[in-house]
C-alpha positions as MATLAB code, in Angstrom:
seq = 'XXXXXXXXXXXXXXXXXXXXXXXXXXXXXXXXXXXXXXXXXXXXXXXXXXXXXXXXXXXXXXXXXXXXXX';
ca = [
      96.342   40.523   51.118;
      97.772   44.043   49.767;
     101.019   44.848   50.348;
     103.067   47.911   48.791;
     105.015   47.441   45.528;
     107.964   49.646   47.263;
     108.935   49.731   51.108;
     111.143   51.982   52.805;
     112.193   49.340   55.082;
     116.270   49.425   55.749;
     115.931   45.675   55.716;
     115.499   45.243   52.149;
     118.779   47.014   51.065;
     120.947   45.802   53.722;
     123.675   43.201   52.986;
     122.688   41.533   56.023;
     119.598   41.358   57.659;
     119.078   39.477   60.936;
     115.245   38.748   60.788;
     113.565   36.411   58.309;
     110.651   39.520   57.238;
     109.973   42.919   56.512;
     107.399   44.537   59.460;
     106.479   47.063   57.500;
     105.345   44.533   54.063;
     105.935   41.121   55.305;
     107.913   40.352   52.087;
     110.605   37.470   53.127;
     114.639   39.431   53.615;
     116.444   36.965   54.835;
     115.229   33.221   53.621;
     118.504   31.811   54.891;
     116.781   32.066   58.328;
     114.199   29.524   59.058;
     110.459   30.276   59.696;
     110.088   29.581   63.323;
     106.873   29.223   65.105;
     105.058   32.328   66.638;
     103.105   32.410   70.061;
     100.666   35.161   70.589;
     102.178   36.783   72.960;
     105.097   37.300   70.739;
     102.826   39.111   68.129;
     101.075   41.187   70.725;
     104.379   42.328   72.002;
     105.500   43.065   67.992;
     101.752   44.894   67.825;
     102.414   47.169   70.775;
     106.170   47.677   68.750;
     103.772   49.193   65.909;
     105.284   46.474   63.652;
     102.768   45.366   60.880;
     103.828   42.069   60.201;
     106.066   39.554   62.288;
     109.491   39.663   61.491;
     109.643   35.553   61.944;
     106.502   34.196   60.189;
     105.313   36.977   57.967;
     102.093   36.809   59.289;
      99.824   40.673   59.478;
      99.647   41.884   62.654;
      97.283   45.121   62.431;
      94.398   44.680   62.361;
      92.221   46.008   58.935;
      90.719   49.493   59.753;
      89.650   51.027   62.925;
      88.444   49.464   66.063;
      84.772   49.373   66.594;
      83.422   50.026   69.982;
      79.608   49.637   71.253;
];
């Protein structure tokens, strides 16, 4: 899994962060928030919001490459 060395998301620079992981790169930005259990419905909602990673568990949400239609 490739993650960017530099992420432009503001969560990396804030003193108070309300999410565990960055939605752009998946890195932990607030380790004080425990990892929660995520249901597929929560991940589906985050994908519709165009997040690449889950802010709760850090899992990659977006698929690699374009979707193929047959």
